[in-house]
MMTF fields as JSON, N, C-alpha, C and O atoms, coordinates in Angstrom:
{
  "mmtfVersion": "1.0.0",
  "mmtfProducer": "UNKNOWN",
  "numBonds": 399,
  "numAtoms": 400,
  "numGroups": 100,
  "numChains": 1,
  "numModels": 1,
  "chainsPerModel": [1],
  "groupsPerChain": [100],
  "chainIdList": ["A"],
  "bondAtomList": [4, 2, 8, 6, 12, 10, 16, 14, 20, 18, 24, 22, 28, 26, 32, 30, 36, 34, 40, 38, 44, 42, 48, 46, 52, 50, 56, 54, 60, 58, 64, 62, 68, 66, 72, 70, 76, 74, 80, 78, 84, 82, 88, 86, 92, 90, 96, 94, 100, 98, 104, 102, 108, 106, 112, 110, 116, 114, 120, 118, 124, 122, 128, 126, 132, 130, 136, 134, 140, 138, 144, 142, 148, 146, 152, 150, 156, 154, 160, 158, 164, 162, 168, 166, 172, 170, 176, 174, 180, 178, 184, 182, 188, 186, 192, 190, 196, 194, 200, 198, 204, 202, 208, 206, 212, 210, 216, 214, 220, 218, 224, 222, 228, 226, 232, 230, 236, 234, 240, 238, 244, 242, 248, 246, 252, 250, 256, 254, 260, 258, 264, 262, 268, 266, 272, 270, 276, 274, 280, 278, 284, 282, 288, 286, 292, 290, 296, 294, 300, 298, 304, 302, 308, 306, 312, 310, 316, 314, 320, 318, 324, 322, 328, 326, 332, 330, 336, 334, 340, 338, 344, 342, 348, 346, 352, 350, 356, 354, 360, 358, 364, 362, 368, 366, 372, 370, 376, 374, 380, 378, 384, 382, 388, 386, 392, 390, 396, 394],
  "bondOrderList": [1, 1, 1, 1, 1, 1, 1, 1, 1, 1, 1, 1, 1, 1, 1, 1, 1, 1, 1, 1, 1, 1, 1, 1, 1, 1, 1, 1, 1, 1, 1, 1, 1, 1, 1, 1, 1, 1, 1, 1, 1, 1, 1, 1, 1, 1, 1, 1, 1, 1, 1, 1, 1, 1, 1, 1, 1, 1, 1, 1, 1, 1, 1, 1, 1, 1, 1, 1, 1, 1, 1, 1, 1, 1, 1, 1, 1, 1, 1, 1, 1, 1, 1, 1, 1, 1, 1, 1, 1, 1, 1, 1, 1, 1, 1, 1, 1, 1, 1],
  "groupList": [{"groupName": "MET", "atomNameList": ["N", "CA", "C", "O"], "elementList": ["N", "C", "C", "O"], "formalChargeList": [0, 0, 0, 0], "bondAtomList": [1, 0, 2, 1, 3, 2], "bondOrderList": [1, 1, 2], "singleLetterCode": "M", "chemCompType": "L-PEPTIDE LINKING"}, {"groupName": "VAL", "atomNameList": ["N", "CA", "C", "O"], "elementList": ["N", "C", "C", "O"], "formalChargeList": [0, 0, 0, 0], "bondAtomList": [1, 0, 2, 1, 3, 2], "bondOrderList": [1, 1, 2], "singleLetterCode": "V", "chemCompType": "L-PEPTIDE LINKING"}, {"groupName": "ASP", "atomNameList": ["N", "CA", "C", "O"], "elementList": ["N", "C", "C", "O"], "formalChargeList": [0, 0, 0, 0], "bondAtomList": [1, 0, 2, 1, 3, 2], "bondOrderList": [1, 1, 2], "singleLetterCode": "D", "chemCompType": "L-PEPTIDE LINKING"}, {"groupName": "ARG", "atomNameList": ["N", "CA", "C", "O"], "elementList": ["N", "C", "C", "O"], "formalChargeList": [0, 0, 0, 0], "bondAtomList": [1, 0, 2, 1, 3, 2], "bondOrderList": [1, 1, 2], "singleLetterCode": "R", "chemCompType": "L-PEPTIDE LINKING"}, {"groupName": "LEU", "atomNameList": ["N", "CA", "C", "O"], "elementList": ["N", "C", "C", "O"], "formalChargeList": [0, 0, 0, 0], "bondAtomList": [1, 0, 2, 1, 3, 2], "bondOrderList": [1, 1, 2], "singleLetterCode": "L", "chemCompType": "L-PEPTIDE LINKING"}, {"groupName": "GLU", "atomNameList": ["N", "CA", "C", "O"], "elementList": ["N", "C", "C", "O"], "formalChargeList": [0, 0, 0, 0], "bondAtomList": [1, 0, 2, 1, 3, 2], "bondOrderList": [1, 1, 2], "singleLetterCode": "E", "chemCompType": "L-PEPTIDE LINKING"}, {"groupName": "LYS", "atomNameList": ["N", "CA", "C", "O"], "elementList": ["N", "C", "C", "O"], "formalChargeList": [0, 0, 0, 0], "bondAtomList": [1, 0, 2, 1, 3, 2], "bondOrderList": [1, 1, 2], "singleLetterCode": "K", "chemCompType": "L-PEPTIDE LINKING"}, {"groupName": "ALA", "atomNameList": ["N", "CA", "C", "O"], "elementList": ["N", "C", "C", "O"], "formalChargeList": [0, 0, 0, 0], "bondAtomList": [1, 0, 2, 1, 3, 2], "bondOrderList": [1, 1, 2], "singleLetterCode": "A", "chemCompType": "L-PEPTIDE LINKING"}, {"groupName": "SER", "atomNameList": ["N", "CA", "C", "O"], "elementList": ["N", "C", "C", "O"], "formalChargeList": [0, 0, 0, 0], "bondAtomList": [1, 0, 2, 1, 3, 2], "bondOrderList": [1, 1, 2], "singleLetterCode": "S", "chemCompType": "L-PEPTIDE LINKING"}, {"groupName": "GLY", "atomNameList": ["N", "CA", "C", "O"], "elementList": ["N", "C", "C", "O"], "formalChargeList": [0, 0, 0, 0], "bondAtomList": [1, 0, 2, 1, 3, 2], "bondOrderList": [1, 1, 2], "singleLetterCode": "G", "chemCompType": "PEPTIDE LINKING"}, {"groupName": "THR", "atomNameList": ["N", "CA", "C", "O"], "elementList": ["N", "C", "C", "O"], "formalChargeList": [0, 0, 0, 0], "bondAtomList": [1, 0, 2, 1, 3, 2], "bondOrderList": [1, 1, 2], "singleLetterCode": "T", "chemCompType": "L-PEPTIDE LINKING"}, {"groupName": "GLN", "atomNameList": ["N", "CA", "C", "O"], "elementList": ["N", "C", "C", "O"], "formalChargeList": [0, 0, 0, 0], "bondAtomList": [1, 0, 2, 1, 3, 2], "bondOrderList": [1, 1, 2], "singleLetterCode": "Q", "chemCompType": "L-PEPTIDE LINKING"}, {"groupName": "TRP", "atomNameList": ["N", "CA", "C", "O"], "elementList": ["N", "C", "C", "O"], "formalChargeList": [0, 0, 0, 0], "bondAtomList": [1, 0, 2, 1, 3, 2], "bondOrderList": [1, 1, 2], "singleLetterCode": "W", "chemCompType": "L-PEPTIDE LINKING"}, {"groupName": "ASN", "atomNameList": ["N", "CA", "C", "O"], "elementList": ["N", "C", "C", "O"], "formalChargeList": [0, 0, 0, 0], "bondAtomList": [1, 0, 2, 1, 3, 2], "bondOrderList": [1, 1, 2], "singleLetterCode": "N", "chemCompType": "L-PEPTIDE LINKING"}, {"groupName": "HIS", "atomNameList": ["N", "CA", "C", "O"], "elementList": ["N", "C", "C", "O"], "formalChargeList": [0, 0, 0, 0], "bondAtomList": [1, 0, 2, 1, 3, 2], "bondOrderList": [1, 1, 2], "singleLetterCode": "H", "chemCompType": "L-PEPTIDE LINKING"}, {"groupName": "PRO", "atomNameList": ["N", "CA", "C", "O"], "elementList": ["N", "C", "C", "O"], "formalChargeList": [0, 0, 0, 0], "bondAtomList": [1, 0, 2, 1, 3, 2], "bondOrderList": [1, 1, 2], "singleLetterCode": "P", "chemCompType": "L-PEPTIDE LINKING"}, {"groupName": "CYS", "atomNameList": ["N", "CA", "C", "O"], "elementList": ["N", "C", "C", "O"], "formalChargeList": [0, 0, 0, 0], "bondAtomList": [1, 0, 2, 1, 3, 2], "bondOrderList": [1, 1, 2], "singleLetterCode": "C", "chemCompType": "L-PEPTIDE LINKING"}],
  "groupTypeList": [0, 1, 2, 3, 4, 3, 0, 5, 6, 4, 7, 4, 7, 6, 5, 8, 2, 7, 9, 8, 1, 10, 3, 4, 5, 8, 4, 3, 3, 2, 4, 7, 2, 3, 11, 5, 5, 4, 7, 7, 4, 0, 10, 3, 12, 2, 3, 5, 6, 4, 9, 4, 13, 3, 1, 9, 5, 4, 6, 6, 4, 4, 2, 2, 4, 3, 8, 11, 3, 14, 2, 1, 9, 15, 13, 16, 13, 5, 9, 4, 10, 2, 3, 9, 10, 3, 15, 8, 8, 7, 11, 15, 9, 4, 8, 11, 3, 15, 5, 1],
  "groupIdList": [1, 2, 3, 4, 5, 6, 7, 8, 9, 10, 11, 12, 13, 14, 15, 16, 17, 18, 19, 20, 21, 22, 23, 24, 25, 26, 27, 28, 29, 30, 31, 32, 33, 34, 35, 36, 37, 38, 39, 40, 41, 42, 43, 44, 45, 46, 47, 48, 49, 50, 51, 52, 53, 54, 55, 56, 57, 58, 59, 60, 61, 62, 63, 64, 65, 66, 67, 68, 69, 70, 71, 72, 73, 74, 75, 76, 77, 78, 79, 80, 81, 82, 83, 84, 85, 86, 87, 88, 89, 90, 91, 92, 93, 94, 95, 96, 97, 98, 99, 100],
  "secStructList": [7, 2, 2, 2, 2, 2, 2, 2, 2, 2, 2, 4, 4, 4, 7, 7, 1, 4, 4, 4, 4, 6, 6, 2, 2, 2, 2, 2, 2, 6, 6, 2, 2, 2, 2, 2, 2, 2, 2, 2, 2, 2, 2, 2, 2, 2, 2, 2, 6, 6, 6, 6, 6, 6, 6, 2, 2, 2, 2, 2, 2, 2, 6, 6, 6, 6, 1, 1, 1, 1, 1, 1, 7, 1, 7, 6, 6, 1, 1, 7, 7, 6, 6, 1, 7, 7, 7, 1, 6, 6, 7, 6, 6, 7, 7, 7, 7, 7, 7, 7],
  "xCoordList": [21.22, 21.512, 21.411, 22.096, 20.079, 19.399, 20.179, 20.808, 20.392, 20.466, 22.186, 22.555, 23.03, 24.312, 24.435, 25.493, 23.261, 24.232, 23.633, 24.442, 22.494, 22.395, 23.223, 23.157, 23.801, 25.173, 26.143, 26.455, 26.54, 27.114, 27.332, 28.186, 25.972, 25.572, 25.578, 25.488, 25.719, 25.96, 26.816, 26.781, 27.866, 28.896, 30.117, 30.937, 29.445, 30.001, 29.474, 30.121, 28.457, 28.18, 28.905, 28.404, 29.691, 30.63, 31.899, 32.786, 31.745, 33.58, 33.168, 31.947, 34.135, 34.721, 35.524, 35.26, 36.302, 37.5, 36.673, 35.637, 37.084, 36.852, 36.11, 34.909, 37.775, 37.026, 35.384, 34.587, 34.978, 33.717, 32.584, 31.411, 33.334, 31.482, 31.612, 30.763, 32.253, 32.398, 31.479, 30.394, 31.702, 31.509, 29.935, 29.2, 29.903, 28.6, 27.07, 25.895, 27.63, 27.174, 26.809, 25.65, 27.829, 27.592, 26.392, 25.422, 26.174, 25.909, 24.453, 23.656, 24.049, 22.617, 22.019, 20.805, 22.921, 21.696, 21.715, 20.581, 22.956, 22.519, 22.343, 22.673, 21.501, 20.727, 18.672, 17.682, 18.687, 17.741, 16.904, 15.774, 17.873, 17.562, 17.091, 16.224, 18.068, 17.888, 16.395, 15.777, 16.221, 15.14, 14.101, 13.175, 13.942, 13.246, 12.338, 11.11, 13.549, 13.935, 12.948, 11.95, 13.015, 13.082, 11.412, 10.661, 11.175, 10.149, 8.971, 8.122, 9.481, 8.831, 8.999, 8.22, 9.631, 9.791, 8.315, 7.585, 8.503, 7.829, 6.19, 5.541, 5.59, 4.518, 4.088, 2.873, 4.993, 5.031, 4.733, 4.04, 5.621, 5.206, 3.796, 2.997, 3.763, 2.608, 1.607, 0.886, 1.277, -0.164, -0.145, -1.187, 1.581, 2.086, 0.957, -0.141, 1.178, 1.078, -0.671, -1.033, -1.262, -2.877, -3.134, -4.103, -2.574, -3.579, -2.944, -3.144, -2.273, -1.689, -2.774, -3.311, -3.02, -4.227, -6.304, -7.488, -5.725, -7.115, -6.835, -7.189, -5.912, -6.396, -6.314, -6.55, -5.918, -6.23, -7.919, -8.479, -8.093, -9.652, -10.747, -11.873, -10.112, -10.621, -10.987, -12.0, -9.103, -9.157, -10.368, -11.214, -10.303, -10.822, -12.602, -13.373, -13.008, -14.114, -14.617, -15.565, -13.868, -14.268, -14.363, -15.205, -13.48, -13.328, -14.607, -15.322, -14.655, -16.163, -17.609, -18.299, -17.743, -19.011, -18.149, -18.208, -17.893, -17.104, -17.705, -18.293, -17.433, -17.944, -19.023, -19.023, -20.345, -21.674, -21.861, -22.472, -21.311, -22.034, -21.576, -21.91, -20.998, -20.749, -21.642, -22.376, -22.09, -22.929, -24.043, -23.752, -24.965, -25.863, -25.644, -25.79, -25.265, -25.321, -24.624, -23.467, -25.782, -25.886, -26.82, -27.019, -27.254, -28.137, -27.784, -28.681, -26.85, -26.078, -26.307, -26.978, -25.912, -26.067, -27.96, -28.356, -29.23, -29.697, -30.823, -31.065, -31.361, -31.299, -30.703, -31.397, -29.434, -28.058, -28.961, -29.834, -28.128, -28.839, -27.109, -25.929, -27.704, -26.6, -25.194, -24.231, -25.111, -24.028, -23.236, -22.32, -23.942, -22.935, -23.702, -23.107, -24.796, -25.322, -26.059, -26.704, -26.699, -28.361, -28.823, -28.104, -29.881, -30.612, -30.423, -30.519, -30.266, -30.083, -31.194, -30.963, -32.162, -33.725, -32.956, -32.216, -33.116, -32.44, -30.998, -30.283, -30.723, -29.337, -29.717, -29.782, -29.922, -29.688, -29.081, -29.077, -28.132, -27.072, -25.773, -24.93, -25.836, -25.049, -25.211, -24.927, -25.591, -25.537, -25.125, -25.279, -24.418, -22.9, -21.665, -20.751, -21.763, -20.554, -19.287, -19.594, -17.439, -16.692, -16.421, -16.554, -15.95, -15.227, -14.099, -13.652, -13.606, -11.929, -11.775, -10.658],
  "yCoordList": [-7.897, -8.207, -9.746, -10.76, -9.34, -10.913, -11.633, -12.54, -11.451, -12.717, -13.416, -14.411, -11.665, -12.362, -12.661, -13.171, -12.344, -13.304, -14.305, -14.985, -14.963, -16.146, -16.945, -18.054, -16.982, -17.141, -17.465, -18.597, -16.236, -16.066, -17.803, -18.689, -17.565, -18.892, -20.498, -21.57, -20.042, -21.726, -21.956, -23.168, -21.54, -21.085, -21.833, -22.611, -21.013, -21.014, -22.566, -23.522, -22.75, -23.665, -25.441, -26.563, -25.088, -25.742, -26.168, -26.966, -25.557, -25.064, -25.398, -25.553, -25.781, -26.905, -25.933, -26.252, -24.993, -24.027, -23.302, -22.736, -23.222, -22.497, -21.147, -20.88, -19.974, -18.828, -18.983, -18.056, -20.267, -19.375, -20.299, -20.434, -21.003, -20.979, -20.511, -21.041, -18.946, -18.139, -17.68, -18.262, -16.723, -16.175, -16.372, -15.539, -17.731, -18.179, -17.834, -17.504, -18.035, -17.236, -15.87, -15.511, -14.973, -13.597, -13.591, -12.937, -14.329, -14.294, -14.689, -14.164, -15.877, -15.726, -15.309, -15.513, -14.131, -13.177, -12.255, -12.216, -11.169, -10.424, -10.636, -9.899, -12.33, -12.253, -12.546, -12.214, -12.751, -12.834, -11.025, -10.575, -10.64, -8.835, -8.233, -7.387, -9.032, -8.418, -8.594, -7.849, -10.157, -10.182, -9.47, -9.012, -9.21, -8.894, -7.806, -7.722, -6.779, -5.303, -5.69, -4.97, -6.466, -6.276, -7.101, -6.884, -7.778, -8.586, -6.98, -6.963, -5.459, -4.985, -3.805, -2.92, -3.346, -3.309, -3.603, -3.111, -4.269, -5.314, -4.659, -3.963, -4.816, -5.266, -3.61, -3.415, -2.382, -1.276, -0.403, 0.487, -1.274, -1.102, -1.192, -0.381, -2.798, -3.282, -2.393, -2.087, -1.568, -0.596, 0.438, 1.022, 1.247, 2.542, 1.467, 1.935, 0.859, 0.721, 0.287, 0.054, 0.269, -0.088, 1.266, 1.547, 2.634, 3.788, 4.468, 5.681, 4.105, 4.324, 3.937, 4.713, 2.338, 2.072, 2.441, 2.121, 2.95, 3.676, 4.467, 4.35, 5.591, 7.054, 6.903, 7.862, 5.46, 5.74, 5.534, 5.993, 4.445, 4.563, 4.858, 4.381, 6.021, 7.236, 8.83, 9.52, 8.909, 9.475, 9.043, 9.741, 7.727, 7.184, 7.225, 7.517, 7.014, 7.215, 8.966, 9.582, 9.272, 10.554, 11.425, 12.301, 11.074, 11.323, 10.597, 10.707, 10.233, 8.857, 10.047, 10.529, 10.309, 11.016, 12.733, 13.62, 12.873, 14.454, 13.957, 14.762, 12.825, 12.896, 12.357, 12.067, 12.008, 11.995, 13.16, 13.644, 13.835, 14.887, 16.247, 17.383, 16.06, 16.3, 15.979, 16.77, 14.398, 14.67, 14.353, 13.185, 14.696, 15.811, 16.797, 16.335, 18.406, 18.99, 20.265, 20.391, 21.314, 23.0, 23.522, 24.578, 21.837, 22.341, 21.739, 21.765, 21.256, 20.651, 21.455, 21.278, 21.87, 23.25, 23.539, 24.455, 22.305, 22.994, 21.875, 20.706, 22.455, 21.315, 21.482, 21.502, 21.608, 21.561, 22.553, 23.42, 21.809, 21.779, 23.393, 23.558, 23.798, 25.069, 24.489, 25.162, 23.079, 22.699, 21.976, 21.157, 22.594, 21.411, 19.898, 18.89, 19.842, 18.441, 18.48, 19.209, 17.116, 16.905, 16.194, 15.444, 16.417, 15.664, 13.532, 13.148, 12.911, 11.919, 11.025, 9.922, 11.551, 11.185, 11.614, 10.889, 12.387, 13.195, 13.004, 13.82, 11.594, 10.936, 9.688, 9.074, 9.225, 7.093, 7.662, 8.88, 6.825, 6.103, 6.587, 6.433, 7.479, 9.03, 8.741, 9.659, 7.693, 8.114, 7.87, 8.203, 7.058, 6.176, 7.481, 7.803, 7.613, 9.013, 7.875, 6.829, 8.186, 7.152, 7.864, 9.041, 6.578, 7.158, 7.077, 6.094, 8.799, 8.907, 8.845, 8.887],
  "zCoordList": [1.076, 2.788, 3.167, 3.036, 3.756, 4.182, 3.323, 3.867, 1.654, 0.872, 1.615, 2.24, 0.828, 1.234, 2.758, 3.126, 3.889, 5.188, 4.915, 4.284, 5.01, 4.303, 3.56, 4.091, 2.832, 1.549, 2.876, 3.244, 3.497, 4.187, 5.139, 5.115, 5.921, 6.464, 6.175, 6.773, 5.06, 4.176, 3.878, 3.667, 3.641, 3.757, 5.572, 6.059, 5.662, 7.485, 7.875, 7.445, 8.579, 8.762, 7.566, 7.496, 7.139, 6.278, 7.002, 6.7, 7.816, 8.568, 9.317, 9.324, 10.662, 11.633, 12.635, 13.795, 12.571, 12.437, 13.758, 13.41, 15.672, 16.218, 15.694, 15.728, 14.937, 14.125, 13.275, 13.417, 12.375, 11.647, 12.444, 12.094, 13.795, 14.576, 15.017, 15.735, 16.139, 16.544, 15.359, 15.333, 14.343, 13.662, 12.648, 12.118, 12.71, 12.235, 13.946, 13.787, 14.991, 15.852, 15.708, 15.917, 15.321, 15.66, 14.472, 14.856, 12.723, 11.705, 11.668, 10.891, 12.758, 12.98, 13.555, 13.537, 14.727, 15.68, 14.46, 13.982, 13.485, 13.217, 11.458, 10.53, 11.492, 10.695, 11.249, 10.597, 11.647, 13.151, 13.118, 12.925, 13.341, 12.978, 11.839, 11.618, 10.983, 9.912, 8.906, 8.145, 9.441, 8.633, 9.601, 8.931, 11.072, 11.676, 11.216, 11.195, 10.757, 10.586, 8.921, 8.905, 7.829, 6.719, 6.574, 5.623, 7.4, 8.425, 7.931, 7.04, 9.183, 9.9, 8.564, 8.919, 7.196, 5.814, 4.622, 3.761, 5.071, 3.575, 4.409, 3.629, 5.725, 5.753, 6.099, 6.123, 6.373, 6.428, 4.286, 3.793, 3.856, 2.087, 1.613, 1.144, 1.977, 1.603, 1.836, 0.886, 3.685, 3.738, 3.375, 3.08, 3.239, 2.098, 0.655, 0.353, 0.343, -0.942, -1.383, -2.536, -0.585, 0.145, 0.329, -0.376, 1.182, 1.41, -0.408, -0.347, -1.941, -2.715, -3.803, -4.594, -3.653, -4.282, -3.658, -3.769, -3.296, -2.073, -3.133, -4.306, -2.404, -3.332, -4.985, -5.719, -5.535, -6.555, -7.651, -8.647, -6.479, -6.713, -6.624, -6.769, -6.271, -5.069, -6.353, -6.464, -7.407, -8.667, -9.369, -9.928, -9.239, -10.592, -10.167, -11.082, -9.187, -9.306, -9.047, -9.532, -8.376, -8.902, -10.298, -10.497, -11.1, -13.045, -13.406, -14.402, -12.902, -13.305, -13.095, -13.993, -11.315, -11.285, -11.899, -11.048, -12.382, -12.864, -14.768, -15.49, -15.102, -16.149, -16.533, -17.73, -15.723, -15.21, -15.362, -16.314, -14.353, -14.563, -15.548, -15.21, -16.45, -18.215, -18.554, -19.146, -18.303, -20.256, -18.884, -18.626, -18.046, -18.302, -18.896, -20.027, -19.141, -20.206, -19.642, -19.242, -19.726, -19.733, -18.162, -17.562, -17.972, -17.558, -16.359, -15.516, -16.062, -14.684, -13.245, -12.228, -13.455, -11.693, -11.46, -10.739, -12.427, -11.932, -10.547, -10.846, -9.167, -9.012, -7.737, -6.72, -7.711, -7.099, -5.518, -5.562, -4.091, -2.635, -2.057, -2.366, -1.535, -0.749, -0.667, -0.301, -1.062, -0.457, -1.916, -1.85, -3.399, -5.012, -4.894, -5.277, -4.446, -4.455, -4.38, -3.627, -5.693, -5.567, -4.383, -3.723, -4.168, -3.579, -4.008, -5.174, -3.285, -3.422, -4.203, -4.699, -4.217, -5.261, -6.468, -7.132, -6.594, -7.736, -8.261, -8.843, -7.877, -8.434, -8.643, -7.578, -9.321, -9.928, -9.748, -9.923, -9.215, -9.051, -9.236, -10.12, -7.731, -7.451, -5.93, -5.161, -5.481, -4.115, -3.069, -1.893, -3.819, -2.996, -2.805, -3.564, -2.49, -1.567, -1.268, -0.696, -1.792, -1.345, 0.156, 0.49, 1.003, 1.992, 2.967, 3.558, 3.017, 2.735, 4.341, 4.856]
}
């Protein structure tokens, strides 16, 4: 929509009759409003995209931690605390917990 309005603005800028001048003024206002809406939507999209990227990172981290737990073997539940985690001293390299 914004691109179409820009093209129309370029075409109207070449015209000099009263109707074209009036339409050009109206079009400039409409174009400014649409560009503002577009900027807000792009900002929202970027924010949502960052959130989705963060979810993907957390899923990958969770999968990595699960595979590390399975690599420990059948006795992987030994030494777990009542919360289902090992004390940080028993988890070299796994002491980092993702912030959510």
